[in-house]
N, C-alpha and C positions, 0 to 999 in steps of 0.2 A: 504493500500500500504506500509506503514511504517513497519507493522508487517511482510510483505513478505520480504522486504529488510533486516529486522533484522534476519529473519529465514535463508535467503540465506547467510547473513554475518556470521552466526554461523556454517555454514557447513565447512567441511574440504576441502582442495584444490582439492582432488580427487573427492569428491561429487559435488563440484561446477562445475568442468569440465563436468561431466555427466549431470548435470541439464541444463547447458547452451547449451550443444549439443542437448538434446531433445527439448529445447525451440526453437531452430532455425530450426531443421529438421522436427518436427511434422507438422506444418502448410503446408509445401510443400507436405508431404505424404498424408495429408487429401485431398488436391486439386486433386492430381493424382488419388487417390482411388475413389473420387466422379465422375470424368470423366469416369473411368473404370466401375463404377457401372451402369451409364446410358447406356453405350455401351453394357454391359453384360445383362442388363434388356431387351433391345431390342432384343438381340440375343436369350435369353431364351424364350421370348414371341413368337418369330418367330418359334423357334424349337418346342414349344408346339403346336402351330397352325398347323405346318407341320405334327407333330406327329398325331394330331387328324384327319387331312385330309387323311393321309396315312392309318389310321385304318378304316376310312369311305370307302376309295377306296377299301381296302382289303375286307371289309364286303360286299360292293356292288358286287365285282367280285365273291365272294363266293356264295352270294344269287343268282346271275345271273346264275352261273354254276348249282346250285341246281334246279332253276326253269326251266332252259333250258333243263336239263336232263329229268324232268317230262314232259315238253311240247313235247319233241321229242318222248317220250314214247306214249303220247296221239296222236301224229301225226301218229305213226305207227298203232294205233288202228283205226284211221279215214281212212287210205288209204289201210288197209289190204283188199285184194279182197274177202277172205272168210267171213270176218265180214260184209263187205258191201253187199255181196250176201244175208246174213241173214236179213240185215236191209231192203233190197229191195224185200224180199220174199213175194209172194202174197198168197201162200197156207199156211196160218198161222196156222189154226187149226191142220192140219196134222203134221206140224213141232212141235207144242207145245205138241203133244202126246209123243214125244221122250224126256224122262227125261234127256238124255245125249246129248241133241241137241248141246250145245255150245262146249262140249269137242270133239264131233265127226265131226261137220261141221265147226268149227272155230279153229284156232291155240291157244286155251286157255292154253294148257299145256305149250307151249313156253312162253305165256304171264305170266303164274304163275311162271315159272323159272326166267324170267326177273325180276319180282317183288321181288322174294326171293333174287336174287343177289343184287339188288339195296338197299334193306334194309329200305330206308326211306319211301316207299309207304306202308301204312297200310290198305287201303281199295280201292276197285275198283268196279265201277258200270257202266254198259252200258244199257241204256234204249232205245229200238227200238221204232220208231214212228208207225210201221206197225202192232203192236199188238203181236209181238214175245215176248216170256217170257224174262224178263231182265236177264242179267248176273250180279250176285251180289257176291262179294268176300270180306270178312272181315278177316284180320289176327290178329286183336287185341280184338276180342270179341264184336265189334260193330255190329249193324244190320241196313241194308238199308230198306227203304220203297220199297216193292216189286211191288206195283201198279203204273204203268207208268202214269196213269191218275191223281193220287194224286200228283205225282211229277210235272206234267205239270202245275198245278195251283199254284205252289210256286212262290214267288217273284223272287228268284234267277234264276229260269228257264226262266222267262219272260225277265229278264235283259240279260241273257246270249244269248238267241236267237236273241234279238234285237240289240245287240252291233255289231259294224262293224267288229271287230276281231273275234267275236264268242267265246271269252274266258274271264273268270273272275276268279281272285284269291280272296279268301275270308277266313277269320278266322272262324273256326267252333268250337265253345266252347263245352266243355264236357256237355252231356245231350242229348236233342232231338231237332229236328227241321230240316228244309230244307228237305233233302232226307234221313234223319236218323230217325228210330224209337228210337234207342239207340246209343249214341256216348260215348264210354268208356273213351276216352282221347281227349285232345285238339289237333286240327289238323289245318293245312292250306290246304284248298281244292282248286283244279282246276276244274272249271265247264266249259265244252266245248261242243259246238254243233257239230254234224256231218252233213255236208251239201252236197247235191248232186247238182253239178253245171249244169248237163245236164237237170235235171228235175226242177232245181231251187227251191228246197225245203229242209227243215230239215228232215233228215231221222233217226237221233239218237241223244242221249244226254249222255255225259260221265261225271262222277264225280270221281275224284281221291283224296283220303285223304292222305296227307303227315303228318308224325309225326311232331308236332310243336317243339319238342325238337331239331330237326335238325336246325331250324332257331334260336332257343334260344341259342344254343351253339355258333353259329356264332356271335350273338350279344354279348354274354358274353366275347368272345375273343377281341371285340373292346372296351369294357368298362374296365377301370383300377381300379376304386374304387366305393364305394357305392353312392357317390355323383354324379356320371355320369350316363347317361342313353342312350339307343339306341332304335329306333323304326323303323319298316319296314312298309311302306304303299304301298297299290297297287296303280295303276295309277289313280284310281278313288277316292282315299283318304281313303279307308277302311284299318283298321289296321290289319296286318297279324301277327305281333309279336312285343313284346317289352321286354326290360330288364331295371330295375331301375324305379324310381319314376319320373314322368313328371308333371310339374306344369299344373293345369287345363286350365289356360288361354293360355299357350303356346301350349298345346295339341289341343285346339280349333283352334288356328291359323294354326297349321300344317295340320289339316284336313279340313280347309276351302278351298273353290273352288279357291279363289284368289291365294293361295299358290300351291295347287295341280295342277291347270291347266296351270301353267307356262310352257313355252317350255323347254324341257329337256336341250337343249344346251344354254339356257339363264338363267338357274336357278343359283342364287347366291350361291357360294360354302360355304361362311362363312358370318354369320351375327349375330347381337346381338338382343335379344328380352327380354326386361326387365332385369332381373338379370341373364340371361342365354346366353351363346354363343352356336350357332347352326352351325354344319358343315353338309352339305347335298349334295347328288349327285343322279343323275338319268342317267343311261347309255344310254337308248333309250327311245323313246316316249311310248312304251308299257312295259317298265321295271318298277320294283318297285322303290319307292323313299326311300332312306336310309338317316336317320338323326341321328346324335350323339349330345347329349345335355350335356354341361359342365357349371357348375355354374361360374359366373363371379368371385366369391370368390376365385376360384382356380387360376385365373390370378393374383389376389392380392397376393396370396401365392407365386406365381412366382416372384413377386417383392421382397419378402423377401428372396427367394432362390437365386435371382440374387445378393442380398447384401451379402450373405455368403462369396463368394470368395473375394470381396474387403475387407471385414472386416478381414478375415483370412490373407489376404495379408498385411493389415495395422498392425495387431497384430504381424505377423511374422517378418516384417521389424523392428517394434519397439523392439521386443525381440532380434532379431539378431543385432540390433544397440547397445545394451547394452555391449556385449563383445568388440565391436570396440571402444566404448567410454572408456571402462575400460582399454583397451590396451593403448590408447592415454594418459589417466590419469596416467597409470603406468610408461609410458616413462617420463612424467613430474616429477613424484614423485619417480622415481627409486633410486636416491641417498639416500633419507631418508629410503626407503625400505631396501636397502643394509645394512645401519647402524643398522636397527632394527633386521634383520636376523643375522648379525654378533654378536650382543649382546646376542641373544637367543642361538646361537651355543656356545658362550663363557660360558654362564651360565650352559651349559651341559658338560663342561670340555674340549672344544676344544681350546687349548692355542696357536694355530697356526694362528688365525684369524688376517688378515692384510687387511685393506680396501685400494683400489686404490683412491687416492685423485686427482680428475680431475678438481675441481673448487676451487675458493678461497672465496666462499661465506660462509654463516653460516654452511651449510651442510659440506663443506670441512673442516672447523675448527673443527667440531664435530668428523669427521673421523680421523683427525690427533691426537686429544686427545685420541680417542679410541685406535688407534694403539700404542701410547706410553704406555697407561695403560696396554694393553695386554703384551707388552714386559717386563714391569717392574714386573708384576705378574709372568710371566714365569721364569724370572731370580730368583725370590724369591723361587719359587717351586723347581727349580733345585738345588739351594744352600742348602736348608733345608731337602729335601726329597729324591733326587736321590741317594745320597751317602748311606743313610740308606737302600734303596731298594736294592742296589747292594750288600750290606752286607748280607741281607736276602737271596738273590739269591745264594750267595756263600755257605751259610749254607745249603740251600736246595739241591744244587748240591752234596755236600759232603754226605748228607744223602742218596740221590738216588744212589750214587756210592756204598754205603754199601749193598744195596738191589738189585743190578743189576742182570740180569739173570745168569751170571757166578757165582756170589756169591751163588745164590739160587741152581744152579745145583751142585756146589761143596759141599754145606751143605747136600743136599739130598743124594749125592754119599757117603759121610762119614757115614751118618745114615744107608745106605744100607749095607755097609761093616761091620759096627758094629753089625747089626742084623744078618748078615750071620755068623760072627765069633762066635756069641752066639747061633747058630743053630736055630734061630727063622725065618724059611723060609717064613712063611705066611706074617709076617710083612715086611720082606725084599722084597718080591714080590710086596707088596702094595706100598712100598716106591719107588721101581723101576718103577712101573706103573705110580705113581704120577709124578716122574721126567720126564718120557717120555711124559706124558700128558702136562706138562708145555712147553716142547720143541715144541710139535705139535701145541699148542695154539699160542705161540709167533711166530713161523714160520719165524723168522727173519724179521718181519714187513710186510710180503707179504699178500695181500688181496685176492689172488686167489691161490687155491691149486688143487691137483688132487682129484678125488673121493676116490682113495685109501688112500690118506692122511687123508681125513675126516673120512673115515670108521675106520682107525687105531686109530684116536683120540677117536671115540665113543667106540671102543673096550677097550681102556685103561680106559676110564671113567666107563664103565660097569664092568670092572674087579675090580675097587675100590669099586663100589656100591655093587657088589656081596658079598664082605667081610662084608659090613654093614648089608645087609638084609639076609645074610646067605642063608638058604634053602627056603626063601619066594620068591626069584627072580630067574627066568630063562630067558635067552635071546637067540635069534637066529639072525644071520646076514647073509643074502644071497644077494650078489651083483655079477652080471655077470662080467667076465673078461674084456669084451669090455668096460663096464661102468667104471671099476676101473681106466682106463687110461685117462678118460675125465677130463677136467678142470671144476671147479665150484668155487663160492665164498666161502670163509672160514666161518666156524661156522654157517652153514645153518641148518644142521640136529641136531647138538648137543643140542641146546636149547629145541627142542621137546623131545629128549631122556631124558634130565635132568628133564624137567617138568613132564614127565610120571613117572619117578622114585620118585621125591620128592612129587608130589601132587597126582598122580594116585595110588601109592602103599603104601603111608605112613600110611594111616588109614585102611588098609586092612589086615586082619589076615590070609586069605587064600593065597595059592600059586598063583603068578602072572607071566604072560608071556609077555615079550617085544620082538617084532619082527621088524627088519629093513630089507627092501628089496630094491634093485635097479636094473634097467635094461634100455636098450635102446629101444625107442619106436617112430618110425616115425620122426627121427631127433631130438628127445627130450630125456632127461634122466628123468625117472620116479622113484621117491622114495616113499616108504610108511613106516610110523612109526606107528605101531599099538600095543595096549596093552589091557589087560583084567582088567583094573583098575576100579575106581568108576564111570567114565563117567561124562557127562555134559548134562544139559538141553539145548534146542535150544535157549532160551533167554540168557543163559550164553554165548553161542557161538556168538550170535548176538552182545552182548555187547563188545566182543573183537574187532570186525571189526568196530562197530559204535563209539567206543570211549566214551561210556556212563559213568555212575557213577562208583565210585570205588568199588561198592558192589561185583563185580565179579573178582576183581584184584587178590584175593587169592584163586580163585577156580581152577578148573581142569588144565587149561592152563593159565599161567601168561599173562595178557593182554599186558604189556609193552614188554616182550621178543618177543611175536608173532608179535606185530606191528613193532618192530625193524627189524625183519627178512623180513616182508612184504615191509617195506620202502626200505631196501637194494635191494631187488629183483626188485622193481619198478625203482629204480635208475639205476640198471644194465640192465634190459631187457624191460623197459617200460611196455607194456601190454602183452608182449609175454611170459607169464609164468602162472602157475596155483598153487594156494595155497588154499587148502580146508580142513576143519575139519568136520569129521563125528563122531557123538558120541551118545550113548544111556546110560541113567542112569543105573548103575549096570551091564552094558554089556562091557564097555570099550570105547576106542577112537581110531580113525584112522585119521592120518594126511597124506594128499597126496600132494606131491610137484613135479611139472613138469617144468623143465627148458630146454631151447634150448641147443643143443650141440655147444660149442664154436669152 
């Protein structure tokens, strides 16, 4: 305990406030989150149980629809007058001589169409009791027993005939048995007798094989993971279909007469057996029994999932509490923080720092001392350095006055007339072009010029460069009259022209062509600056835009000049402009600039 007290005592005031805030609020939060956890756990468990029951109800309804559809089909076979006439026929031998007996004297074509439309029925057999040849139809490659007498001695036949309802659903495994010589696929079979109530006797026997995959898909929809299982039992406890693994003891219990023979409306919807939770339903007395099995372990996991939200809530409040406590501690320690920030700013050269003294405590005394120190140092600096700086500024102004634009123009003008007087016209023209170039560049400080102004500047520049490169440089300038009148930012085209001359033609011995074009295009001014110089690789172009290493700064297009133009266009037009460089090594370079009309 003493160590804790000592540790707390060594903390700063700000940290102490945060520590005590958590110490008071945390127990309250834990109590609130505990209550919320138990409430949330009960809610999650109820939602899971309801979800299981909903899936069982849905599975039961789907199975009921599937079985009812098959039973209605069998009822049609039982009551069809043409089929019953064959089952009651006395002249058996004469009828059996007709190989197309069932197709000609019974609506079997319609029956076959119905089977094809339904899709789930794979096999169909009608066994007459009067000796008429059976109707056997298999769509999946299976084969029925064709002898009615062999079928009548089977156990399933005896059970079907003796039941009150005259119908039995049964799982038919792949292989042989019952009424099949060969069964290619697992099936769920409907066995049904055809009864004549007038004569009070059985006149026929129907076997319908339904693809078990239909039942399996329905069960799979009800099962959410591999630890869950679902099983469909007939009303006598026989298994029709299952998905997932079921504990052997639980399986025995579900198929036991005690469970199977319960009244359908008194059957327990949800119960626990060992380590499993079982949700079950039976819609009618003659309907199938649907069961979904969920391990109790899943409900323990639900307890953990129920704890996630309270834990997140607790952590969220604890984290969000930190800024609040920091704000409170800052309010308390604000005077000291101001002094600290003022000292930092002062150390960076801000000599205007003056703290407001609102208290008379130690912090206020420190603030007053700081204010006096700042004023004293400021006076010292002004006395010793300001006068010297003003002298330097005067000297700089005098120097700038000597090289102002008027001085420059007058000097170039004198040189021009001197060259003219000495009949050196070429140098005179060059000096005149240079003078005009300076005037156009300075443009009295304006940042926006006409396209004609920019083109004239380029012309003057190329006139000077033509003298330098002599016969190696040719240039063409083609700008439409409409474009010349438009406004544009100053010095947008000239950097590209200059770079083409300096870098594109400098190391080329053959004759080079520089071409500048401009036109109006859908509300934009489109410029192209193309040359036949040395060109660039794609990685060199990419380095210009990406601002990569300096290795390409001296290549075909100077990276800094291009980036400067791009930044100016972005400031002026945001994203409403186009600046693109196309180049091939040894072929030349083309720069495309597209800006909106102002």
